[in-house]
N, C-alpha and C positions, 0 to 999 in steps of 0.2 A: 544575285537575287535582287530583285526590286522590292525594297522595304517600304511598308506603309508608314512606319514609325523609325525615325531615325533622329539623333540629337543635331544632325547638321553642324557639326563642329569638327574641324580637320585635326585636332588633338588626337594623337594615338590613342590615348585613354578612351576618348568618346567614340572613335572608330571601333576600338575593341568590344565596347559596350554595344555598339550597334549590333555586333555579331552574337555576343553571348550575355548581354545584359538583360534579356527578357526573362520574367520569372520562370523558374525550373530549368533554365538552359545549363547553367553551372552544374546543377546537381545532376542533370542527365549525363554531362561529361564526367562527373565524379564516379558515376555508377558503371563507367565504361574504362576507367583507368586501369583496372586489374585485368582486362581482358574482354573479349566479345560477349555479347549477351543477346538472348532472344527478347522479343517484346514483352512476353510474360514475365521474363526475369526482371527487365527494367521495372515493370508495374509492381513486382513484388517489393523491391528496393525502394520504391517511391509510392507508397501506398496512399498518400494523400493527393496524387496526381491523378486526374482523369485520363482515360485513354484517349479521348479526343485531343486533349492538350498536349499529351505525350507525342502522339502522331504529329502534331503540328510542329512542335520543338524538333523532332527529328528531322522532319522534312527541311525546316529552315537550316539546322545544322549541317545537313547533308548539302544543301545548296551552297552553304559558305565554305565547304570543304573542311570542315571539323570532323564529320561522322561520315563514314561509308556503311554499305551494307553489302552482303554477300551471302550466298547460300552454301551451307556446309555440304560436303560430298556424302553420297550414300554410305550407309544406310539411314543417317540421321536426316539429311535433306532439309533441315530447318534454316530458315532465314536468320541472321545474326547482324546485329549492328556493333560496329567498332570505331575506334577513333582513327583519324589519319595521321599521319606524321604531324601535321599542323596542329592537330586536336592534341596530340600527346604532349605538345610543348606547353600545354597549359597546366601540367601537371605541378610544377612548382609555384605557379599562382594560387592554385586550389590549395596546396598544403600552407602557403603563407596565410592565405584567409582563415584556414583552420587554426593555425597557430594563434592569429589575432582573436578568433572567435572563442578561444579556451575561456576567456575573461568574462564572456557574455552569459547571463543566467540561462539555464536550461527552460524551454517553454513548460508552463504549468501543466498542460495536458498533452504533451507529445507522445509520439510513439516510442517504443524501444528502438535503440541504435539497430541499424541494419548490419549484416555481416560485413560489406564492402565498406560501410561507413567507420566500422570499427577498426577493421584492418588498416585503412588509410590513417585513421586517429593515431595508430602506432607510429607511421611516419611523421605525423604532424608533431607530436610531443616527445620523439625520440631524443634522449640526450647524450650526444656524441661524446662528451667528457666522460661520463660515467662508464661508456662502453669502449673507452680508448684502449684499455689493456686486455688483450685476449680476444677469442672469438668463440663464436657457438653458433650452432645449426638447431633450431627448434622447429617442430612440425607441430602446427594448430589444427586441430579438428573441431570446427565450429558449425553447429546447426548442420551437419551432414556435408559440409564443404571443408576442404582442405587447402591449407597454405604452408609453404616452406618459408621461414624466416631465418636468413643468414646475417650474423653481426661479427664484423670484424674491423678491428683497428678503428673504432669510431664511426663506421658505415654501416648501414642497413640496406638490405635487400629483400623484398618480398615478392613471391610469385605463388600464383595459383597452382595447386596441385602439390604432391608429394615431394619430399626432400630427397628420397633415395636413401641416404645415410644421414642420420641425425644424431645429436647427442642427447635429445629427449623428445617426448611427444606429449603435449597437454590437449587433452580432449574436454570440452565443456560447451555450454550453451554461450551465445554472444553475450547476454547479459551477466553470465557468471563471470567471463572474462573481464566485463566492464566493472564488476563488483571486485574482482581481485586487483584489478590496475587502479582504480580510482575511489572505492568506496570502503576500503578498510577490510574486505574479506580476506582472511588468512588463508594460504593454500592448504595448511593441514585440516582446517575447518571444512574447506569446499570438499577436500578428498574424503573425509570422514563422512560427510554428508551423502556422499554419492554425486554432487553435483559437478566434480571435476575427477578425472582420472589422469594419472602420471605414468608414463613408461619411460624408462632410462634413468638418467641422472636428474633426481629431484633437486638438487642444490644448483643445477643449471637452470632450472624451471624459476627456481625462487630468484636467482640472479637476473633472469631474463625479465621478470615482472618489475624489477627495480629500475629498468631502463626507460621507463615511460612516465614518471612522475610529472603531474602538472603543477608547475611552478608559478605562484602568484606574483 
């Protein structure tokens, strides 16, 4: 792709920023880390991004081999965007940025965190040392979306969709999960108020929530 803006610097960092350094580009990649999305789904995850700028970023990322698009088979027939293999290589970069960003103050008038942002935040602040002993599978139901989280011997894997067999299921809004993880809301209080529902082993959910403490 012929770029109108470039750092003109042969350093690998500068060349990488030529590809993903434009405003919103890395957040578009963030929204695709958990799987393909339609244009409308990307807009929902990036509410401050105009449709025109989103279209432009998608074209640029596609031209640079970071994003590709395809049409789903019938009966859906929708066009979706997804990361290429090269695009998926950005995941550790984005997670590292997320870890670095935990010390940056929240914007004073920002939107609530999106579902994918919250799920990726789990990977960002996951504490392998706390999770080193034992394993668990927790299914999260967040704002009508489902994710399977598997923790084993200090590793975490998160996938969109059901877990099949799980030790516990936690259903809540995204912001309730944020409050449970990082704002001091107790699980018992959330369940009693109806803000959260737990199926299966409640102690597993309590242990699960302790794996993602933000450390100063």
